[in-house]
C-alpha angles and dihedrals in degrees: 000000000000090000089058091049091051090048091051092050091048090052091051091049090049090053092048094052097047117111107202140165089227140045133219126194138166124254124183115257090239095068122074114224110217128175122243133025093340091061097117117139144126122258135201135190094220128047105226114186136172132187151135125280111272089025131118121235123187146188137174131235116210114207117198133182136173091218133011133312130200131198095018113181142155134206135186126221125216113281111237116214142173121317091013091297117154137203101207123235088242088071088072117082115195127203137180111229112233118213120224121204108233111199100163111047119222117274093014089297095300107159141159129212112301091004099079122168106200138157116266145087118316130177121237119127111075110211108206116231088222126030104256092201099054121095089217126048106274118180113226114151099026147094095036139164130240110215139176090274092058096069088243088285140114130166127208119201113211117200118186124191114209108219115241090235097049115133113241114255142072123320123196129200144136137250110206122202117201138182133180113277093004135106111253122251117222118206117195115230121201120185123186112202114207121215089245128106124221105216121242091212109070120234093192123079113228127181116186109163118232123206111212091184091062091053090048092051093054101034103026102038139282092286111081088215093056118114131219130194088224098040097103091049093049093045090052089055089062093049091047092049090054093046091049086063093051089257119135109212115216131201101083114121126175120230116260131158122208113203128185131200124233091278092054094255117145113250121220110289122229105220097177099103093039094053093045090054099043102038098076092054093047101040093039099240089123092062126068093231092052094235116135128209117286093217135003138195110239087217097219140073092037107178113243095009097107127255143201095223123086119238096271094045089047091054094047094050093044091051091049092053094047093048092048094050089047091053090049091053091243102106096091088065096047130099135160127231114227126206107310114260098341089183091066113104112222110211095027092221094062113065090176088077092062091044091054092046091054092047090053092049091049093048096048092044089054090052092052093052090045090052092057136350086228090078093063106107096015102086116099126199122189108220140045120320114270126192097230092071100023093107093057108031116091101182121044112192112185124178108249095250089056094052107102121340100306101102120119092242087068091225119150107249129178113275142185096310094053095047094041088058090047092051092045087057092056099270129125136236120211130172137211137183132211140145091323092072097102119173129308086033107089113241146153098275117147093212101069129095091211096094096183097061091108088049098052089051088067092048090053091047093057091042090055092050100257123156099191147026130215132196122187101225142002098190109032094159096141114182094317133084109266091207092067105021126049104164131073094211096167091049101044104019123233094284096058100029111115123190107246096008107159091001115102099144133045128211122252111221099234108207092347095251104107120104128275097357118154096177117145103289096235093053111101113159131123104236147035132325106218121217139236087242091058089057090054091048090051092048090051091051090049090051089050090054089053090052088053090051088054091049091053089049090056100252100101093121091051090051091049090054090051093048088049087069091067105022130048104153137335095266148290115240116213098352101206099202094065128093095282142352118285093028136099129210114260091216088058098048109162093211136004123279089191109093089188090061091048094052093042090057088051091053092049091051090052090048092050091048091051091050091048093051098037109021091164092060107033132047126236108258088215091062117079114249117247110230116233120226115226115197106173142034090244090057090048090057091050091050091052091049090054091059090072089078096047121095099218139286134274119223144144097285092241115175144171117263117231118234090250091073124098096225093104091224120130121241116266124229112246098204094044089054089049093054093047091045094209104114097027093062089058102038127078148127119332099183092274126043125328113156128131132263132348134271089265091053093055093049089062097051113040093144093065099045096099092050090050093051094049092046092051092051093047090050090059092057091052097045121058123304 
């Protein structure tokens, strides 16, 4: 252990002595880094992470220069852990964040305090350093240059997968940033691995619709009917990318033909082709990690969607499908999507349209349940619960603004009591978001600096008792180029248009030959470019899985209390009793705007779960820690050695604010804090990054680095684990 401490100190000293024409500092993955006046964020010199085994943990590296840089690159070392264990460098996936120029803010620019939607540059596409779909290493996103048109700024997103066999404890490594003609900058990376296991099999139902035709248009030619020898391979890359982020794509439907005799009786069904198509998605053989989908839409018999069968034929075919899937052992994963948003009046001036839609959904749902009891609980309706179909619908999936009475229309929608009763009766609650998620509702907008909005949506979903999450489209590219347009203004109108709505992945341009592609010219990979927002969605789903672990361990109520510190409800658009319209009261914040608080709650939940599972090895975070008295240098060494077996500490997530923030507070000196011991005893990991100071800070104080390192390590012994 001491050798790792010496190595860490040497790295810090090397950083402090480096004279470079550029700077590199760590920013938590939860905060979007945007150029210009909105560039307010917190920086650290060390990336401090903590997570479960089989979980992803991330941070960002902000690279700044006063001039230009060429050949910019970054590389991760192995992470050395307890008992000579290693997390290999290959576990780290690096991306260059690509900035999109937003000219038309989401929702016509309607914002509330601290939830601004403004024109400007925002990060979203994550360009991989190395093509993840090539059998041989193929550089894509790096090396790169930082020119005068880049605002002297580049951001690298670092994603680290914790192996499922990793020993619990602290792992140390280095991320080195290089540029041609410049001294390298070494950033220490410290990863605490919790003795908790993120499950491979997903407990949360997700339904993010995939559009094969969009993939074909970009990668198989402008004609949707065009074929490509590589199309199946490229399409698979998109499905795999979604699944890698714990997202189950929907839209696949196996071929099956229902035939009836002259009396309308269903003939025997040949399920061979259907089973051959569906099995790989369900059993996981389609995906490299071998994990199948948690839930899937059967893709047929959607209530209210119209049909060619009469009622009796509809019931016979539906019963045959349910019975077959039950015999295959697949039925527990199945659900059926009803007519989309039957409550929505189209046109808005004719409410009878919505009434008829809901009647059709109710009637067809009744027929399904009458055909087989298996269907009970497997019918999903997007929209708020309505009484007409309540007896038949098993999964209600309202958009967050239509959950309870918080929506801007001021209508009275079902809330917690209604859905709690539904769940108590064996039903399910799911949520979805779309262009109705106006600020301060969290959403998936590109043009927000609150990076963790997609993440807090998943916290709120678990808090409200949901078991699944739906999103209407992964690849809503339409007929425009998703690299330069992110709103369907003609389709939604300026009020409801959200930048990035239905668009969570971007197309790579393959060999650059397909039509009308305006992808970055250097980008030549066959497959998707994932987004910053997908990382936040994945992190939220991982958090949700940890909440489920806690439920199973018997501490669900305790976790709910903790989450209640950072989440109260999804939002309240245009709260009229505040100081002015289009504003909400800070004392009545629906969810936290403090990422440190969010991540600290996550760390406390992990600590409580560890104590619950292993009370002989981990302390109760609700019990005050008892400081240890160290009287000799020998005992100090022994204390440091002991830290090798500890999975990381839980603290307040305190940090030092960079001088780009608007807080007006001066930067604090990391080493000075270490010597005094005041802040360091309270700060710690928050599941993201939580070190002290910036690269510039360390350069000014090389003489105090060793004291700072020792103090930080001693603080971990005193804190929690």
